[in-house]
N, C-alpha and C positions, 0 to 999 in steps of 0.2 A: 389409537389406543391399543395396548399389546393385549394378544388373546390370552384369556384368563386360562390356567390350569386347572384342570378337572380335580378336586381333590378325592384321592382314593389310595386304598392300602393293599400292599401285595396280597396276592392269593395264600392263605394258612397264617396271615396275620390279621391282628384285631386291634382297634380301639377299644377302651373300655371306659363307659360312661359311669358316672359316680355310683351308681346303684349297684353296678357289677363289681367295681373296683371296692368298695365298701364292702360288699361280701368276702371277696378275695382277701381283703386286709384282716377281716375279722378271723378269717380261718387261720392266716399266718399268725396273728397274734396268740391264737389258743395253741396252735402247734409249737410256737416258741417256748410258751410257757411249759409244755409238755416236755420238749427236749432238755429245757434247764434244770427240770425236776429230776431228771436222771443224771445231771451232772455234765451235760454236753455244753460246749461253747462254740460262739460263732467264729467263723472265718470268712475271707471272701478271696476270690481270684480273678485275674482278667478274663474277659469275654473272649478275647482273641489270645491264641496260642500259636506257637510255631507247629505248622502241620505235621511235622515229624515226632512230635510230643504228644498229639492226639491220636495220630494213625498207626504208629509203629505196631500196636498189637491189635489191629482192627481187621475186620474181614471186608472182602471187596463190597458186600453190601452196605456196610457202613460207610465206607468212602464214598459211595454214591449219594448218601444223604448229607454228607458234610457240606457247609458251605465255606468253599475253600477258593483263596485268590491271592494274587501277587501284590503286596502293598506298594507304595510309592517308593520305598526303599529297596524293592525287589526281592523282599523276603517272601518266602512261601508260608502263609498264614492261613489259619481257619477259626471259624467260631466254633466254640466248645459245643458238643453235642449232648455230654452230660456233665455231672459235676464229679463222678468218680475218679475217671482220668486226669483231671486237673488237680485233684486231691492227691492223687499218686505222686504227681510231679511236686506239688506242694510239700509233700511230706519229705521227699528226697532232699528238696533243695533247702528246707529249714529244719532237718532231723537234728543238728546241734542246739537248735532254739527250743525245741519240743520237749516234752516230759511223755514217758510211755507207762501204761496205755495212755493214748491220747484221743478222746472223744470230742468229735466235732459235728456241728449241723451248719447246712449252708443252704440257704433259700435264696433261688436266684434263676434267672431266665437262661435256657439252652435253646439252641436252634438245630432242627433237622428238616432236609429237604425232601422229607415224605410226601405222598399223596394225602391231602388234607381230607378228612372226613369226621364223622360224627364223633366228637370228644377227643379228636387228633388234630394238632395245629403244627405249623413250621416253626413257631414261636411259642414257648411254653414256660410255665414254671415248675422247677422241681424242687422237692424239700428232701435235702439228703441227710443222713444221720449215720455216722460211722465211728468205729471203734478200732485203732490200730495199735499195734503193739503187743497183743497177747493172742494166744492161739488156745483160749480155754472155752469150753462149754459154756461158763459162765457170761461170757461176752457173746456166745451165739444167741443164748437164750435173751440177754438183756436186749438185744435189738429186736428179736421177735416180741418180748413184753412191752418194748417202747412203741412198736408198730401198734399194737391192740390199744396201748393207752393212748396215743396219737389220734387215732382214729375215734375213740371213744369220746375225748375231749370236744371234737367237732361234731358230735352227734352221730356219728356212723358206728351203730352196733351190730347190725344184722350184716356181718361179714363172715366169710370164710378164709381163713389164711392157709393156702396149700403149701406144702415145704416137702423137701427130699434131700439128698446129700449127692453131689457130684462124683464123690470119691467111690460110692457103691456102684453107681453106673460106669464109672471108668473100669472098675474092676470086671464088671459083667461084659464090657466090651474086650477087655484085654483077653480074658478067658476064651473068646471067640475069635482072637486074632484080629480084631478091628481098631485098634489103638490108633493107627495112622489116617484111620477115617472117622475118628470120632467127631472132628469138628463139623464135618458136614452131617454125621447122623445126629449130633446135638441140635443143630440149626432145624433139622427136619422135624425132629420129635418135638422142639418147640412149637412148631406149627399145628400140633396135633388139634387144638380146640379150634382153629380157623379153617382148615381144610379137611378135616375129618379122617377116619381111619383108613378107609381104602386108599385115599391119595397118600397118605404117610407111607403105607405098605408099598405101594408103587414108586415112591422115590427112594424108599429105603432099598427096595429092589435093585434099583439102578445104581445106587452108590455103593451097595455092598457086594452087587453081582449075584446075589443068591434070595430067593424067594423064602427060603427057609430061614435064613438068618433075619429077613425081614419080618417074617412071623414070630420070630423069638424074641425079637426086640419089642415088638408091640406087645408080646405076651408080658415081656418085664414090664412095661409101662402101664399095661391096662388093668393090673391089680388095684382095687379098691374096697378095703374092709376096715376092721378096726386097726388102730395104730400098731398093734403088736403084731395082729395077722399079717398085715401089708409088709412090716418089718422083717418077718420072717421068711416071707415070699422073696423079698429084694436080696436078703441075706444068702438064702439057697441059690438063686440064680447066680450070684456074684460069687459063689466059692465059700460061703461059710462066714463066721464073725470075724470081724476086724476092727480097727479103730474107729473107721468111719460108722458103722453100726453101733458100736458101743457109743460113740457120740452123741447118735440120734436118742439111744435111751437114756442118755445123762440129761439132755436137753428136755425129753418128756418128762423124767422125774421132777425136773424145776417147774415145768408148766403145771404139774398136778399139785405140787407143794404152793404154788402161787394161786392156784385157782382158776386158771385159765386155758386149761387142756381142752376144754370143749370147742374153742374157736381155732384148733388147729387140726388140718388133716394131712396125714402122711400120702402123699401122691407121686409114685414113680416117674409120672409123666412129666413133673416139674423139673426141667434140666436147665433154663435159662441159656439162651442161645450164645450169649458173649464168651469169648474164649478165657477171659480171666477168671472167671469162678472155679474154685477148687473144693468147696466143701459144702457146708448147708446151702440151699438155694430155696427162695419162697416167692409166692406171688398170693396177692389178696384180691378177691372178688366181692362185689356187692350181691348178696344173695337174691335180692329182688331185681337185680339188673345185669346178671353175669356176662350179657352180650357185649357190654362195654369193655370187657377185658380186664386186665390187672390194674389196679389203680394205687397199689404199693408192692415193691418188689426188690431183690436184691439177693446178696448172699456173701459167703465167705471167698475172699479173693488174695489168699497168702502171698502169691508171686508178683501182684501187679507193681507194687512198688520197687521190685527187682529190675524193672525195666530201666530205672533212672538211678540206681545205687546198687552197690554190692552188698551191703547188709541187708539180711532178710527181715522184712517187717510185716508179720501177719496181720491182716485186717478183716472186717467183717461189717457189712452196712446195708442199709436199705434206702430206697427213694420213694417218696410219695409224689405221684404225677398229679399234681393240684388241678390243673384245668381239666383233665380227665375228669377226675373226681367230682368237681364242680358240676360238670356237664351231666353225670350221672345223677347225682343228687338234685339236681334242677329237673331232670326228667321224672324223678319221683316225689316231686312237690316237698323235697325235705330241707330246703333252704329257706331262711329268713331274710328277706330283702329289705333294706333301709335306703333311702333316696338322700338322706344327709345325716349327719350327727347332732343337728340342732334340736333342742328340748323346747326352746321358747323363742320366739321372734318379737322383739320391740318394735312396735309398728311407729312410722316417723308421722304424727298428727300435726306437729308443729316445728318447721326448722329452728325456731328460736330454742327450743327445748334440745338441740343436739347435744350439748355438754351433759345435761342432766340423764337423758337416755344413756349415754356411755357410763356415767356414774353408776345407773342401776345393771347395767350390764355387767360392770366390773363386780359389783356385790353379788350377782347371781354366779358368775364364774367361781369367785372365792368360795360360794358355797357348794361348787361342785355341779353346778346346772350349766349345760352347754347353751350357749345363746348367742344372739347376733342381733344388731339394730339394723333396720331398714334404712338405707342411706338416703332416699330423697322423699319429699314430702308430697308423693302421688297420692291419687285417689284411693280410700281405703279398700275398695273393691280389688284394686290392681295389686295391692299389697298381700290382701289374702290370697289372690291366685297364686303369687308366687310362692308364698308358705305353703300352700296346698300341694303345688308340684313338688316341692322339697319334702313333703311328708311331715312337716313341723307339727307336732302334738298341740302345742300352745301358743297363744298369743297374748301380749301385753300391750295394753293401751294405757298411755298417761297424756293427760290433759293439763294445761296450765295450772288450774287449781288443784289437780292431784299433785304436781310437782311441788307446790308450794306445801302441802300436807305430808309430803313423802309417802303418798299411797299409790296405788294403782289397780288397773283392773285387769284379771287375768281371765282369759277365755280359752276354755277347751274348743280348739277348732274341729274337732270331730262331733262331740256331742252337743256343742253350742252352749253348754253350761257356762254360766259366768259368774265370776266373784267381784264385786265392786269394793273400792275403797280400802284394799288390803295391804298390809305391809309388805315388803320383800320377803321377809322371814317366813310370813304365812304363804307367800307364793311359791317359795322353795318346798314348803311342806306339801303343798298341794301337788306340785309337779313330782316330788319324791313319791307320794302316794301312788300316783299313776303309773311309776315304772313297771 
């Protein structure tokens, strides 16, 4: 006899049992409705791309995390590590088939070979939504408003969305002669919440060669007061008013007009470490669990599509890290868990009534009740046990004499309350009232 292979999954990867997948699917359905309500349409892209497509504008750190290999045809390929870079390739490849501004959402798995930890996995779902083809404050605001709406529809209200503008920070660095070192500085600043102020200063001193410049950078990113006071601080250190600070004021005016300004904080330390961001940038934190990190982030990336096409296509977008968000909500006890979608289980009391059971099931489904027929005439206790494991709220029992009269017995499997000799219509009403 052959040796059995031990069933196991790779570290950082997971199976999803029905209860977990039902939770995730329910959130995705709500998010999808939110995206569509703002006029966004779905797309999809391959999970595998040419490595040069994914990595042309990436850092060495990103390359370490990418699952990259040579396929059977000798091609250098990689699994997508986010949905933004494939979208840039998609935009360039299909520019003549698209209309602009083009607003898309994409909910799919991505892969990163980073160290697994709480809320972080090597395979996870991202929910991206982007608008390309317009460099307007209206598009920047719409993405931020959609972030707020999308989180609200899945029950995430207690959040703070921290935002800033890479252009202001870039001007600040340019005035100090640090433009050539900006990528290293941005990545260091992006780690402020993880490694703390002192370590950031130490790393900035190494990268700039000056403790004075390091302190200056930390002074810039350390300001947090009212939106206007923080913006005035950023503006002063960057050399005065410019298009970037005017853009932030325009976005703020729209937030106030829409009545959502209180959910947003101007935070100069938000820089987003990836190279392709050029304008507004933002990260979202659960107020009750900030330690889990940002659950929704993004920004403006006007030059990204330029890697693959000559025409300049400005863009702005955001991404919800669904698995990290679910992990956080689970810790907070804020998730509703369901084991199945079935509202009523028709128990099999007599195999000879199989056709009648299916008839009743069809009538229930036509009335909007999710139900199923237990397939085997096992002992009723065994059938109850299965229904209980699945969390089914109602059971339906039909004896031969009930079938002749077209009635049934409806039993609430939680309270044990029972309704004998009722019609399918009455059963539908009872189940509906209990929802």
